[in-house]
N, CA, C and O atoms as a GROMACS GRO file, in nm:
protein
  584
    1MET      N    1   1.214   1.400  -2.501
    1MET     CA    2   1.151   1.311  -2.595
    1MET      C    3   1.090   1.397  -2.705
    1MET      O    4   1.025   1.498  -2.677
    2SER      N    5   1.112   1.357  -2.830
    2SER     CA    6   1.062   1.435  -2.942
    2SER      C    7   0.910   1.422  -2.954
    2SER      O    8   0.850   1.332  -2.897
    3PHE      N    9   0.852   1.514  -3.028
    3PHE     CA   10   0.708   1.512  -3.050
    3PHE      C   11   0.664   1.381  -3.114
    3PHE      O   12   0.564   1.323  -3.074
    4PHE      N   13   0.740   1.334  -3.215
    4PHE     CA   14   0.704   1.211  -3.285
    4PHE      C   15   0.716   1.089  -3.195
    4PHE      O   16   0.637   0.996  -3.205
    5ALA      N   17   0.815   1.088  -3.106
    5ALA     CA   18   0.829   0.977  -3.012
    5ALA      C   19   0.711   0.975  -2.916
    5ALA      O   20   0.659   0.868  -2.884
    6LYS      N   21   0.667   1.093  -2.870
    6LYS     CA   22   0.552   1.101  -2.782
    6LYS      C   23   0.425   1.055  -2.854
    6LYS      O   24   0.342   0.983  -2.798
    7LEU      N   25   0.411   1.097  -2.980
    7LEU     CA   26   0.295   1.057  -3.059
    7LEU      C   27   0.294   0.906  -3.080
    7LEU      O   28   0.190   0.841  -3.067
    8GLU      N   29   0.410   0.850  -3.112
    8GLU     CA   30   0.420   0.705  -3.132
    8GLU      C   31   0.385   0.631  -3.004
    8GLU      O   32   0.313   0.531  -3.007
    9GLN      N   33   0.435   0.679  -2.891
    9GLN     CA   34   0.408   0.615  -2.762
    9GLN      C   35   0.258   0.622  -2.730
    9GLN      O   36   0.201   0.525  -2.681
   10PHE      N   37   0.196   0.735  -2.756
   10PHE     CA   38   0.053   0.752  -2.731
   10PHE      C   39  -0.029   0.656  -2.817
   10PHE      O   40  -0.119   0.588  -2.768
   11CYS      N   41   0.002   0.651  -2.947
   11CYS     CA   42  -0.071   0.563  -3.039
   11CYS      C   43  -0.053   0.416  -3.002
   11CYS      O   44  -0.148   0.339  -3.005
   12ALA      N   45   0.070   0.378  -2.968
   12ALA     CA   46   0.096   0.240  -2.929
   12ALA      C   47   0.016   0.205  -2.804
   12ALA      O   48  -0.038   0.095  -2.794
   13GLY      N   49   0.008   0.298  -2.709
   13GLY     CA   50  -0.070   0.275  -2.588
   13GLY      C   51  -0.218   0.254  -2.618
   13GLY      O   52  -0.281   0.166  -2.559
   14LEU      N   53  -0.272   0.335  -2.708
   14LEU     CA   54  -0.414   0.319  -2.746
   14LEU      C   55  -0.439   0.182  -2.807
   14LEU      O   56  -0.536   0.114  -2.773
   15ILE      N   57  -0.352   0.142  -2.898
   15ILE     CA   58  -0.369   0.013  -2.966
   15ILE      C   59  -0.352  -0.102  -2.868
   15ILE      O   60  -0.433  -0.195  -2.867
   16GLU      N   61  -0.249  -0.095  -2.784
   16GLU     CA   62  -0.225  -0.202  -2.687
   16GLU      C   63  -0.342  -0.216  -2.590
   16GLU      O   64  -0.386  -0.327  -2.560
   17ARG      N   65  -0.393  -0.103  -2.542
   17ARG     CA   66  -0.505  -0.109  -2.449
   17ARG      C   67  -0.630  -0.166  -2.518
   17ARG      O   68  -0.703  -0.246  -2.459
   18GLY      N   69  -0.654  -0.124  -2.642
   18GLY     CA   70  -0.769  -0.175  -2.716
   18GLY      C   71  -0.763  -0.326  -2.734
   18GLY      O   72  -0.862  -0.396  -2.712
   19PHE      N   73  -0.645  -0.376  -2.774
   19PHE     CA   74  -0.629  -0.520  -2.791
   19PHE      C   75  -0.638  -0.593  -2.657
   19PHE      O   76  -0.696  -0.701  -2.649
   20ALA      N   77  -0.582  -0.535  -2.553
   20ALA     CA   78  -0.585  -0.600  -2.422
   20ALA      C   79  -0.728  -0.613  -2.371
   20ALA      O   80  -0.763  -0.712  -2.308
   21LYS      N   81  -0.811  -0.511  -2.398
   21LYS     CA   82  -0.950  -0.517  -2.353
   21LYS      C   83  -1.031  -0.616  -2.437
   21LYS      O   84  -1.117  -0.687  -2.385
   22THR      N   85  -1.003  -0.621  -2.568
   22THR     CA   86  -1.077  -0.707  -2.658
   22THR      C   87  -1.033  -0.853  -2.649
   22THR      O   88  -1.115  -0.944  -2.651
   23PHE      N   89  -0.903  -0.874  -2.638
   23PHE     CA   90  -0.846  -1.009  -2.637
   23PHE      C   91  -0.757  -1.028  -2.514
   23PHE      O   92  -0.635  -1.039  -2.528
   24PRO      N   93  -0.814  -1.031  -2.394
   24PRO     CA   94  -0.730  -1.046  -2.276
   24PRO      C   95  -0.655  -1.179  -2.280
   24PRO      O   96  -0.711  -1.283  -2.316
   25SER      N   97  -0.529  -1.175  -2.243
   25SER     CA   98  -0.448  -1.296  -2.243
   25SER      C   99  -0.348  -1.288  -2.130
   25SER      O  100  -0.332  -1.185  -2.064
   26ASP      N  101  -0.281  -1.399  -2.109
   26ASP     CA  102  -0.179  -1.401  -2.005
   26ASP      C  103  -0.062  -1.315  -2.048
   26ASP      O  104  -0.007  -1.332  -2.156
   27LEU      N  105  -0.025  -1.226  -1.961
   27LEU     CA  106   0.088  -1.138  -1.985
   27LEU      C  107   0.215  -1.214  -1.950
   27LEU      O  108   0.225  -1.273  -1.843
   28GLU      N  109   0.311  -1.214  -2.041
   28GLU     CA  110   0.436  -1.286  -2.020
   28GLU      C  111   0.548  -1.188  -1.987
   28GLU      O  112   0.547  -1.075  -2.036
   29PRO      N  113   0.645  -1.229  -1.906
   29PRO     CA  114   0.758  -1.143  -1.873
   29PRO      C  115   0.835  -1.094  -1.996
   29PRO      O  116   0.889  -0.983  -1.994
   30ALA      N  117   0.839  -1.173  -2.101
   30ALA     CA  118   0.910  -1.131  -2.223
   30ALA      C  119   0.841  -1.011  -2.288
   30ALA      O  120   0.907  -0.925  -2.346
   31GLN      N  121   0.708  -1.005  -2.279
   31GLN     CA  122   0.636  -0.890  -2.332
   31GLN      C  123   0.673  -0.764  -2.255
   31GLN      O  124   0.690  -0.657  -2.314
   32ILE      N  125   0.685  -0.777  -2.125
   32ILE     CA  126   0.723  -0.663  -2.041
   32ILE      C  127   0.866  -0.621  -2.075
   32ILE      O  128   0.896  -0.502  -2.082
   33ALA      N  129   0.954  -0.718  -2.096
   33ALA     CA  130   1.093  -0.687  -2.131
   33ALA      C  131   1.098  -0.609  -2.261
   33ALA      O  132   1.172  -0.511  -2.271
   34ARG      N  133   1.021  -0.650  -2.361
   34ARG     CA  134   1.019  -0.579  -2.490
   34ARG      C  135   0.970  -0.436  -2.471
   34ARG      O  136   1.023  -0.343  -2.532
   35LYS      N  137   0.868  -0.418  -2.388
   35LYS     CA  138   0.814  -0.284  -2.364
   35LYS      C  139   0.916  -0.197  -2.290
   35LYS      O  140   0.927  -0.078  -2.319
   36LEU      N  141   0.990  -0.255  -2.197
   36LEU     CA  142   1.094  -0.180  -2.127
   36LEU      C  143   1.204  -0.136  -2.223
   36LEU      O  144   1.248  -0.021  -2.220
   37VAL      N  145   1.248  -0.226  -2.309
   37VAL     CA  146   1.352  -0.193  -2.407
   37VAL      C  147   1.303  -0.083  -2.500
   37VAL      O  148   1.376   0.012  -2.529
   38SER      N  149   1.181  -0.096  -2.547
   38SER     CA  150   1.123   0.005  -2.635
   38SER      C  151   1.116   0.141  -2.567
   38SER      O  152   1.146   0.244  -2.628
   39THR      N  153   1.076   0.142  -2.441
   39THR     CA  154   1.067   0.267  -2.366
   39THR      C  155   1.205   0.327  -2.345
   39THR      O  156   1.224   0.448  -2.359
   40MET      N  157   1.302   0.243  -2.312
   40MET     CA  158   1.438   0.294  -2.293
   40MET      C  159   1.491   0.354  -2.422
   40MET      O  160   1.551   0.461  -2.420
   41GLU      N  161   1.470   0.285  -2.534
   41GLU     CA  162   1.517   0.337  -2.663
   41GLU      C  163   1.451   0.470  -2.696
   41GLU      O  164   1.517   0.561  -2.746
   42ALA      N  165   1.321   0.482  -2.669
   42ALA     CA  166   1.249   0.606  -2.699
   42ALA      C  167   1.293   0.722  -2.610
   42ALA      O  168   1.289   0.837  -2.652
   43GLN      N  169   1.335   0.691  -2.487
   43GLN     CA  170   1.371   0.795  -2.391
   43GLN      C  171   1.520   0.829  -2.391
   43GLN      O  172   1.561   0.926  -2.328
   44THR      N  173   1.602   0.749  -2.460
   44THR     CA  174   1.746   0.775  -2.464
   44THR      C  175   1.772   0.896  -2.550
   44THR      O  176   1.715   0.912  -2.657
   45ARG      N  177   1.860   0.984  -2.501
   45ARG     CA  178   1.888   1.108  -2.572
   45ARG      C  179   2.039   1.129  -2.583
   45ARG      O  180   2.118   1.072  -2.506
   46ASP      N  181   2.077   1.210  -2.678
   46ASP     CA  182   2.217   1.244  -2.698
   46ASP      C  183   2.247   1.369  -2.616
   46ASP      O  184   2.186   1.473  -2.636
   47ASP      N  185   2.340   1.358  -2.524
   47ASP     CA  186   2.378   1.469  -2.438
   47ASP      C  187   2.525   1.500  -2.463
   47ASP      O  188   2.613   1.441  -2.401
   48ASP      N  189   2.550   1.592  -2.555
   48ASP     CA  190   2.685   1.630  -2.593
   48ASP      C  191   2.768   1.510  -2.637
   48ASP      O  192   2.881   1.491  -2.591
   49GLY      N  193   2.712   1.430  -2.726
   49GLY     CA  194   2.784   1.316  -2.781
   49GLY      C  195   2.781   1.191  -2.695
   49GLY      O  196   2.843   1.091  -2.731
   50ARG      N  197   2.712   1.194  -2.585
   50ARG     CA  198   2.702   1.078  -2.497
   50ARG      C  199   2.555   1.041  -2.482
   50ARG      O  200   2.471   1.126  -2.451
   51LEU      N  201   2.525   0.915  -2.504
   51LEU     CA  202   2.387   0.870  -2.490
   51LEU      C  203   2.351   0.856  -2.343
   51LEU      O  204   2.424   0.795  -2.265
   52ARG      N  205   2.237   0.916  -2.306
   52ARG     CA  206   2.190   0.911  -2.167
   52ARG      C  207   2.048   0.853  -2.167
   52ARG      O  208   1.962   0.895  -2.244
   53ALA      N  209   2.027   0.757  -2.080
   53ALA     CA  210   1.896   0.692  -2.067
   53ALA      C  211   1.846   0.709  -1.925
   53ALA      O  212   1.925   0.718  -1.831
   54PRO      N  213   1.714   0.714  -1.909
   54PRO     CA  214   1.660   0.718  -1.774
   54PRO      C  215   1.700   0.590  -1.700
   54PRO      O  216   1.716   0.484  -1.761
   55GLY      N  217   1.715   0.599  -1.570
   55GLY     CA  218   1.758   0.482  -1.494
   55GLY      C  219   1.648   0.412  -1.416
   55GLY      O  220   1.663   0.295  -1.380
   56ALA      N  221   1.538   0.480  -1.389
   56ALA     CA  222   1.432   0.422  -1.306
   56ALA      C  223   1.306   0.400  -1.391
   56ALA      O  224   1.253   0.493  -1.451
   57TYR      N  225   1.260   0.276  -1.393
   57TYR     CA  226   1.143   0.240  -1.472
   57TYR      C  227   1.041   0.174  -1.382
   57TYR      O  228   1.074   0.091  -1.297
   58ALA      N  229   0.914   0.212  -1.401
   58ALA     CA  230   0.804   0.152  -1.326
   58ALA      C  231   0.716   0.076  -1.424
   58ALA      O  232   0.660   0.136  -1.517
   59VAL      N  233   0.702  -0.053  -1.404
   59VAL     CA  234   0.615  -0.138  -1.485
   59VAL      C  235   0.484  -0.150  -1.410
   59VAL      O  236   0.481  -0.192  -1.294
   60ILE      N  237   0.376  -0.114  -1.476
   60ILE     CA  238   0.244  -0.116  -1.411
   60ILE      C  239   0.154  -0.209  -1.492
   60ILE      O  240   0.138  -0.194  -1.613
   61VAL      N  241   0.095  -0.304  -1.422
   61VAL     CA  242   0.008  -0.404  -1.486
   61VAL      C  243  -0.124  -0.411  -1.411
   61VAL      O  244  -0.141  -0.347  -1.307
   62SER      N  245  -0.217  -0.488  -1.464
   62SER     CA  246  -0.346  -0.506  -1.398
   62SER      C  247  -0.328  -0.583  -1.268
   62SER      O  248  -0.230  -0.656  -1.252
   63PRO      N  249  -0.421  -0.568  -1.175
   63PRO     CA  250  -0.412  -0.644  -1.050
   63PRO      C  251  -0.406  -0.796  -1.073
   63PRO      O  252  -0.336  -0.867  -1.001
   64GLU      N  253  -0.479  -0.846  -1.174
   64GLU     CA  254  -0.479  -0.989  -1.202
   64GLU      C  255  -0.342  -1.035  -1.251
   64GLU      O  256  -0.291  -1.138  -1.207
   65ASP      N  257  -0.283  -0.957  -1.344
   65ASP     CA  258  -0.150  -0.992  -1.394
   65ASP      C  259  -0.046  -0.980  -1.282
   65ASP      O  260   0.044  -1.063  -1.272
   66PHE      N  261  -0.060  -0.878  -1.200
   66PHE     CA  262   0.034  -0.858  -1.090
   66PHE      C  263   0.029  -0.977  -0.994
   66PHE      O  264   0.132  -1.027  -0.950
   67GLU      N  265  -0.091  -1.020  -0.961
   67GLU     CA  266  -0.107  -1.133  -0.870
   67GLU      C  267  -0.039  -1.259  -0.925
   67GLU      O  268   0.024  -1.334  -0.850
   68ARG      N  269  -0.051  -1.281  -1.055
   68ARG     CA  270   0.008  -1.398  -1.118
   68ARG      C  271   0.161  -1.389  -1.123
   68ARG      O  272   0.229  -1.490  -1.107
   69LEU      N  273   0.214  -1.268  -1.144
   69LEU     CA  274   0.359  -1.250  -1.154
   69LEU      C  275   0.428  -1.219  -1.022
   69LEU      O  276   0.551  -1.225  -1.013
   70ALA      N  277   0.351  -1.187  -0.920
   70ALA     CA  278   0.408  -1.140  -0.792
   70ALA      C  279   0.501  -1.240  -0.726
   70ALA      O  280   0.596  -1.200  -0.659
   71GLN      N  281   0.477  -1.368  -0.742
   71GLN     CA  282   0.563  -1.467  -0.677
   71GLN      C  283   0.706  -1.464  -0.730
   71GLN      O  284   0.798  -1.511  -0.664
   72HIS      N  285   0.723  -1.410  -0.851
   72HIS     CA  286   0.856  -1.399  -0.912
   72HIS      C  287   0.901  -1.254  -0.926
   72HIS      O  288   0.994  -1.224  -1.001
   73ARG      N  289   0.835  -1.166  -0.855
   73ARG     CA  290   0.855  -1.021  -0.873
   73ARG      C  291   1.002  -0.979  -0.857
   73ARG      O  292   1.056  -0.912  -0.946
   74GLU      N  293   1.066  -1.015  -0.749
   74GLU     CA  294   1.204  -0.971  -0.726
   74GLU      C  295   1.296  -1.020  -0.836
   74GLU      O  296   1.380  -0.945  -0.886
   75TYR      N  297   1.282  -1.146  -0.874
   75TYR     CA  298   1.365  -1.201  -0.981
   75TYR      C  299   1.342  -1.127  -1.112
   75TYR      O  300   1.437  -1.092  -1.181
   76LEU      N  301   1.216  -1.104  -1.146
   76LEU     CA  302   1.183  -1.037  -1.272
   76LEU      C  303   1.237  -0.894  -1.274
   76LEU      O  304   1.294  -0.851  -1.374
   77GLU      N  305   1.220  -0.822  -1.165
   77GLU     CA  306   1.271  -0.685  -1.159
   77GLU      C  307   1.422  -0.681  -1.179
   77GLU      O  308   1.474  -0.595  -1.250
   78ARG      N  309   1.493  -0.774  -1.116
   78ARG     CA  310   1.640  -0.781  -1.134
   78ARG      C  311   1.676  -0.817  -1.278
   78ARG      O  312   1.768  -0.758  -1.336
   79ALA      N  313   1.605  -0.914  -1.336
   79ALA     CA  314   1.634  -0.958  -1.472
   79ALA      C  315   1.606  -0.847  -1.573
   79ALA      O  316   1.685  -0.826  -1.665
   80TRP      N  317   1.496  -0.776  -1.556
   80TRP     CA  318   1.464  -0.666  -1.648
   80TRP      C  319   1.566  -0.554  -1.637
   80TRP      O  320   1.608  -0.497  -1.738
   81ALA      N  321   1.607  -0.521  -1.515
   81ALA     CA  322   1.708  -0.416  -1.496
   81ALA      C  323   1.840  -0.458  -1.559
   81ALA      O  324   1.909  -0.375  -1.620
   82GLN      N  325   1.877  -0.585  -1.545
   82GLN     CA  326   2.001  -0.633  -1.605
   82GLN      C  327   1.992  -0.628  -1.758
   82GLN      O  328   2.090  -0.595  -1.824
   83LEU      N  329   1.878  -0.658  -1.813
   83LEU     CA  330   1.857  -0.649  -1.958
   83LEU      C  331   1.882  -0.506  -2.006
   83LEU      O  332   1.948  -0.485  -2.107
   84LEU      N  333   1.829  -0.407  -1.933
   84LEU     CA  334   1.849  -0.267  -1.970
   84LEU      C  335   1.995  -0.227  -1.957
   84LEU      O  336   2.048  -0.152  -2.040
   85ARG      N  337   2.062  -0.276  -1.852
   85ARG     CA  338   2.205  -0.246  -1.835
   85ARG      C  339   2.286  -0.307  -1.949
   85ARG      O  340   2.378  -0.243  -2.001
   86ASP      N  341   2.254  -0.429  -1.988
   86ASP     CA  342   2.325  -0.495  -2.099
   86ASP      C  343   2.305  -0.419  -2.229
   86ASP      O  344   2.400  -0.399  -2.305
   87LEU      N  345   2.183  -0.376  -2.255
   87LEU     CA  346   2.155  -0.300  -2.376
   87LEU      C  347   2.230  -0.167  -2.376
   87LEU      O  348   2.288  -0.128  -2.477
   88ALA      N  349   2.231  -0.099  -2.262
   88ALA     CA  350   2.302   0.028  -2.252
   88ALA      C  351   2.451   0.008  -2.277
   88ALA      O  352   2.514   0.090  -2.344
   89ALA      N  353   2.507  -0.099  -2.225
   89ALA     CA  354   2.649  -0.127  -2.245
   89ALA      C  355   2.679  -0.151  -2.393
   89ALA      O  356   2.784  -0.110  -2.442
   90LYS      N  357   2.588  -0.218  -2.462
   90LYS     CA  358   2.609  -0.247  -2.605
   90LYS      C  359   2.611  -0.121  -2.690
   90LYS      O  360   2.687  -0.112  -2.787
   91VAL      N  361   2.528  -0.024  -2.654
   91VAL     CA  362   2.519   0.098  -2.735
   91VAL      C  363   2.600   0.213  -2.677
   91VAL      O  364   2.606   0.321  -2.736
   92GLY      N  365   2.662   0.191  -2.562
   92GLY     CA  366   2.745   0.295  -2.501
   92GLY      C  367   2.667   0.403  -2.430
   92GLY      O  368   2.713   0.517  -2.422
   93ALA      N  369   2.549   0.369  -2.378
   93ALA     CA  370   2.467   0.467  -2.306
   93ALA      C  371   2.496   0.458  -2.157
   93ALA      O  372   2.537   0.354  -2.106
   94VAL      N  373   2.474   0.570  -2.087
   94VAL     CA  374   2.484   0.573  -1.942
   94VAL      C  375   2.346   0.609  -1.887
   94VAL      O  376   2.264   0.671  -1.955
   95PHE      N  377   2.322   0.570  -1.762
   95PHE     CA  378   2.193   0.597  -1.700
   95PHE      C  379   2.200   0.724  -1.616
   95PHE      O  380   2.302   0.754  -1.553
   96ASP      N  381   2.090   0.799  -1.616
   96ASP     CA  382   2.081   0.923  -1.538
   96ASP      C  383   2.108   0.897  -1.390
   96ASP      O  384   2.173   0.978  -1.324
   97GLU      N  385   2.058   0.788  -1.339
   97GLU     CA  386   2.071   0.757  -1.197
   97GLU      C  387   2.192   0.668  -1.170
   97GLU      O  388   2.206   0.616  -1.058
   98GLY      N  389   2.278   0.648  -1.266
   98GLY     CA  390   2.397   0.566  -1.247
   98GLY      C  391   2.377   0.421  -1.288
   98GLY      O  392   2.470   0.359  -1.340
   99THR      N  393   2.259   0.367  -1.267
   99THR     CA  394   2.228   0.230  -1.306
   99THR      C  395   2.079   0.219  -1.333
   99THR      O  396   2.003   0.312  -1.306
  100ALA      N  397   2.038   0.106  -1.387
  100ALA     CA  398   1.897   0.084  -1.418
  100ALA      C  399   1.829   0.013  -1.302
  100ALA      O  400   1.886  -0.076  -1.239
  101SER      N  401   1.705   0.053  -1.276
  101SER     CA  402   1.623  -0.017  -1.178
  101SER      C  403   1.481  -0.027  -1.233
  101SER      O  404   1.433   0.063  -1.302
  102VAL      N  405   1.416  -0.137  -1.201
  102VAL     CA  406   1.280  -0.162  -1.247
  102VAL      C  407   1.196  -0.206  -1.128
  102VAL      O  408   1.238  -0.290  -1.049
  103THR      N  409   1.078  -0.146  -1.115
  103THR     CA  410   0.983  -0.190  -1.013
  103THR      C  411   0.852  -0.223  -1.081
  103THR      O  412   0.813  -0.158  -1.178
  104MET      N  413   0.784  -0.323  -1.031
  104MET     CA  414   0.655  -0.362  -1.088
  104MET      C  415   0.547  -0.338  -0.984
  104MET      O  416   0.564  -0.371  -0.866
  105SER      N  417   0.436  -0.282  -1.028
  105SER     CA  418   0.322  -0.259  -0.939
  105SER      C  419   0.194  -0.279  -1.017
  105SER      O  420   0.196  -0.304  -1.138
  106GLU      N  421   0.084  -0.267  -0.947
  106GLU     CA  422  -0.047  -0.288  -1.009
  106GLU      C  423  -0.128  -0.159  -1.006
  106GLU      O  424  -0.106  -0.072  -0.922
  107ARG      N  425  -0.221  -0.148  -1.102
  107ARG     CA  426  -0.312  -0.033  -1.104
  107ARG      C  427  -0.444  -0.081  -1.162
  107ARG      O  428  -0.447  -0.148  -1.265
  108GLU      N  429  -0.551  -0.046  -1.095
  108GLU     CA  430  -0.686  -0.089  -1.137
  108GLU      C  431  -0.720  -0.047  -1.280
  108GLU      O  432  -0.790  -0.119  -1.350
  109SER      N  433  -0.671   0.069  -1.322
  109SER     CA  434  -0.709   0.123  -1.454
  109SER      C  435  -0.637   0.053  -1.570
  109SER      O  436  -0.671   0.078  -1.686
  110VAL      N  437  -0.540  -0.032  -1.542
  110VAL     CA  438  -0.468  -0.103  -1.649
  110VAL      C  439  -0.544  -0.231  -1.680
  110VAL      O  440  -0.565  -0.313  -1.591
  111PRO      N  441  -0.585  -0.250  -1.807
  111PRO     CA  442  -0.659  -0.370  -1.842
  111PRO      C  443  -0.573  -0.496  -1.835
  111PRO      O  444  -0.450  -0.489  -1.845
  112LEU      N  445  -0.637  -0.609  -1.816
  112LEU     CA  446  -0.570  -0.738  -1.815
  112LEU      C  447  -0.490  -0.755  -1.944
  112LEU      O  448  -0.544  -0.736  -2.053
  113GLY      N  449  -0.364  -0.789  -1.933
  113GLY     CA  450  -0.280  -0.812  -2.050
  113GLY      C  451  -0.207  -0.688  -2.100
  113GLY      O  452  -0.122  -0.700  -2.187
  114ALA      N  453  -0.238  -0.571  -2.046
  114ALA     CA  454  -0.173  -0.447  -2.091
  114ALA      C  455  -0.055  -0.415  -2.000
  114ALA      O  456  -0.048  -0.460  -1.885
  115ILE      N  457   0.038  -0.337  -2.054
  115ILE     CA  458   0.157  -0.297  -1.980
  115ILE      C  459   0.172  -0.146  -1.991
  115ILE      O  460   0.162  -0.090  -2.100
  116LEU      N  461   0.194  -0.083  -1.880
  116LEU     CA  462   0.223   0.059  -1.877
  116LEU      C  463   0.363   0.073  -1.818
  116LEU      O  464   0.390   0.023  -1.709
  117VAL      N  465   0.453   0.141  -1.890
  117VAL     CA  466   0.587   0.164  -1.839
  117VAL      C  467   0.604   0.314  -1.821
  117VAL      O  468   0.588   0.391  -1.916
  118GLU      N  469   0.635   0.354  -1.700
  118GLU     CA  470   0.659   0.495  -1.670
  118GLU      C  471   0.806   0.512  -1.635
  118GLU      O  472   0.865   0.432  -1.564
  119VAL      N  473   0.861   0.619  -1.687
  119VAL     CA  474   1.000   0.652  -1.656
  119VAL      C  475   0.996   0.744  -1.536
  119VAL      O  476   0.936   0.852  -1.539
  120ALA      N  477   1.062   0.701  -1.431
  120ALA     CA  478   1.063   0.780  -1.307
  120ALA      C  479   1.189   0.865  -1.304
  120ALA      O  480   1.300   0.814  -1.301
  121GLY      N  481   1.169   0.996  -1.306
  121GLY     CA  482   1.283   1.086  -1.294
  121GLY      C  483   1.309   1.115  -1.148
  121GLY      O  484   1.230   1.077  -1.062
  122ALA      N  485   1.416   1.181  -1.122
  122ALA     CA  486   1.444   1.223  -0.985
  122ALA      C  487   1.337   1.323  -0.946
  122ALA      O  488   1.326   1.429  -1.008
  123ALA      N  489   1.260   1.292  -0.846
  123ALA     CA  490   1.147   1.376  -0.806
  123ALA      C  491   1.193   1.516  -0.771
  123ALA      O  492   1.276   1.536  -0.682
  124GLY      N  493   1.136   1.612  -0.841
  124GLY     CA  494   1.165   1.750  -0.811
  124GLY      C  495   1.301   1.799  -0.860
  124GLY      O  496   1.335   1.916  -0.842
  125ALA      N  497   1.377   1.711  -0.920
  125ALA     CA  498   1.510   1.753  -0.966
  125ALA      C  499   1.496   1.838  -1.091
  125ALA      O  500   1.429   1.798  -1.186
  126PRO      N  501   1.558   1.953  -1.092
  126PRO     CA  502   1.548   2.038  -1.211
  126PRO      C  503   1.628   1.979  -1.326
  126PRO      O  504   1.737   1.925  -1.307
  127ARG      N  505   1.573   1.989  -1.444
  127ARG     CA  506   1.644   1.945  -1.563
  127ARG      C  507   1.732   2.059  -1.607
  127ARG      O  508   1.695   2.176  -1.594
  128SER      N  509   1.847   2.027  -1.659
  128SER     CA  510   1.935   2.133  -1.706
  128SER      C  511   1.940   2.129  -1.859
  128SER      O  512   1.947   2.022  -1.920
  129PHE      N  513   1.937   2.246  -1.916
  129PHE     CA  514   1.944   2.259  -2.060
  129PHE      C  515   2.054   2.358  -2.093
  129PHE      O  516   2.084   2.450  -2.016
  130ARG      N  517   2.114   2.337  -2.210
  130ARG     CA  518   2.219   2.428  -2.254
  130ARG      C  519   2.193   2.468  -2.398
  130ARG      O  520   2.142   2.390  -2.478
  131LEU      N  521   2.228   2.590  -2.428
  131LEU     CA  522   2.218   2.642  -2.563
  131LEU      C  523   2.358   2.649  -2.620
  131LEU      O  524   2.449   2.706  -2.560
  132ARG      N  525   2.376   2.589  -2.737
  132ARG     CA  526   2.506   2.592  -2.803
  132ARG      C  527   2.493   2.676  -2.930
  132ARG      O  528   2.409   2.647  -3.015
  133THR      N  529   2.577   2.778  -2.941
  133THR     CA  530   2.574   2.860  -3.062
  133THR      C  531   2.654   2.790  -3.171
  133THR      O  532   2.764   2.740  -3.147
  134VAL      N  533   2.598   2.787  -3.289
  134VAL     CA  534   2.666   2.728  -3.403
  134VAL      C  535   2.736   2.837  -3.482
  134VAL      O  536   2.850   2.820  -3.527
  135VAL      N  537   2.668   2.946  -3.498
  135VAL     CA  538   2.724   3.062  -3.568
  135VAL      C  539   2.709   3.182  -3.475
  135VAL      O  540   2.607   3.194  -3.408
  136GLY      N  541   2.805   3.267  -3.472
  136GLY     CA  542   2.795   3.385  -3.389
  136GLY      C  543   2.918   3.402  -3.302
  136GLY      O  544   3.021   3.338  -3.323
  137VAL      N  545   2.902   3.488  -3.205
  137VAL     CA  546   3.015   3.518  -3.118
  137VAL      C  547   2.982   3.464  -2.980
  137VAL      O  548   2.876   3.500  -2.928
  138PRO      N  549   3.058   3.385  -2.920
  138PRO     CA  550   3.168   3.308  -2.978
  138PRO      C  551   3.113   3.183  -3.047
  138PRO      O  552   3.012   3.129  -3.003
  139PRO      N  553   3.179   3.137  -3.152
  139PRO     CA  554   3.132   3.014  -3.215
  139PRO      C  555   3.150   2.897  -3.117
  139PRO      O  556   3.248   2.891  -3.042
  140ASP      N  557   3.056   2.807  -3.118
  140ASP     CA  558   3.054   2.690  -3.030
  140ASP      C  559   3.047   2.728  -2.882
  140ASP      O  560   3.092   2.652  -2.797
  141GLY      N  561   2.991   2.844  -2.852
  141GLY     CA  562   2.972   2.882  -2.712
  141GLY      C  563   2.857   2.802  -2.652
  141GLY      O  564   2.760   2.771  -2.721
  142ILE      N  565   2.868   2.769  -2.526
  142ILE     CA  566   2.763   2.692  -2.458
  142ILE      C  567   2.715   2.774  -2.338
  142ILE      O  568   2.794   2.819  -2.255
  143TYR      N  569   2.581   2.793  -2.331
  143TYR     CA  570   2.522   2.876  -2.228
  143TYR      C  571   2.416   2.796  -2.153
  143TYR      O  572   2.327   2.739  -2.216
  144PRO      N  573   2.422   2.791  -2.019
  144PRO     CA  574   2.317   2.721  -1.944
  144PRO      C  575   2.187   2.800  -1.950
  144PRO      O  576   2.186   2.923  -1.945
  145ILE      N  577   2.078   2.728  -1.959
  145ILE     CA  578   1.945   2.791  -1.958
  145ILE      C  579   1.882   2.756  -1.825
  145ILE      O  580   1.865   2.638  -1.792
  146VAL      N  581   1.849   2.858  -1.750
  146VAL     CA  582   1.794   2.836  -1.616
  146VAL      C  583   1.644   2.846  -1.618
  146VAL      O  584   1.580   2.831  -1.514
   0.00000   0.00000   0.00000
């Protein structure tokens, strides 16, 4: 994720939390869907000409919002994951984990009406990076960085 994407995500979180604390309201599934799409778009990267998106997303809401949405939790998680799969198919992206999954949970520190989306990577899995030479010997050489 680029520096500007991280900065944008941080600023958006501050504003959302501030509004959620000042004007608490009922959190709607569509709001969560928009936040998931936004997070997926921000986290999607170009990997040698192929778009790659994280596959595991954790939606974290306040205990009050969780209690209200919990009766439809399984349906919502499936619907949100399908939304991400549909979006990925439209733009030609693939998921790191093969497919998209969404889980919803509660956290005391999340204010009523706020949404926190965390991208869950493979725990402990090393990320791989490659260096591609543009000029030099050999041109267009690709070297793994360990």
